[in-house]
Structure formats: C-alpha cells, structure tokens
N, C-alpha and C positions, 0 to 999 in steps of 0.2 A: 762214287757211283754216277755213271753217266746216264742221262735220260735217253730214251729211244726217240727216234725222229718223230713218231706220232705224238708222243707226250710233249715234245718240244713244239710241235705245230699247234697242239691244243693250247699250250701255255701262251704261245705267240698270239693266237686269236683272242685269248682272254686279255692279254696286255694291250692289244690293239683296241679292243672295245672299251678299255679303261682310260684310254688316252683322251685328254681334254683339249689338246691343241695340236696343230700340225707339226710344231717343233718337237713335241713329245713323241708323236707318231714316227717322225723321222729318226729319232734316236733309238726307238724300239726296233725299227726296221734295220738300221745299221747293226745293232747288237745281234739280232737274230741271223742276219746275213753272215756275220762273223762267226757265230756259233756253227751254222750249217756248213760253212766253208771249212772250219776246223774239223768237224766230224767227217766230212768227205775226205779231207787230207789224211786223217788218222786211218780211215778205212783203206785208202789206197796204200798207205805206208805199211799196214799190217798184211796186205795181200801180196806184197813184193818180197 
C-alpha cells in the first residue's frame, strides 16, 4: 500500500519536527526526496 503525497508530506513534517540534530534532518530530507522522486517516476511510467 503506497501512501498518498499528502500523507507523505504530513509524515515528513512530523519526522522533521522530531529531528534533534542537523545530521538527522539531512538524512530525513534525503529519504523523502528519494521517496518523492520515486513516486513521480512511477506516476510518469504509468501514464506512458
């Protein structure tokens, strides 16, 4: 089951507010950028 983009955004905001250090924040950012890119790629793939 894949999460919708709005759910993912809400989760990202939660994770970001839970970060205690800049290093942690960076890894969360990288993780979500990867998720978002993959979702976009899947969407494009399905449309073609």
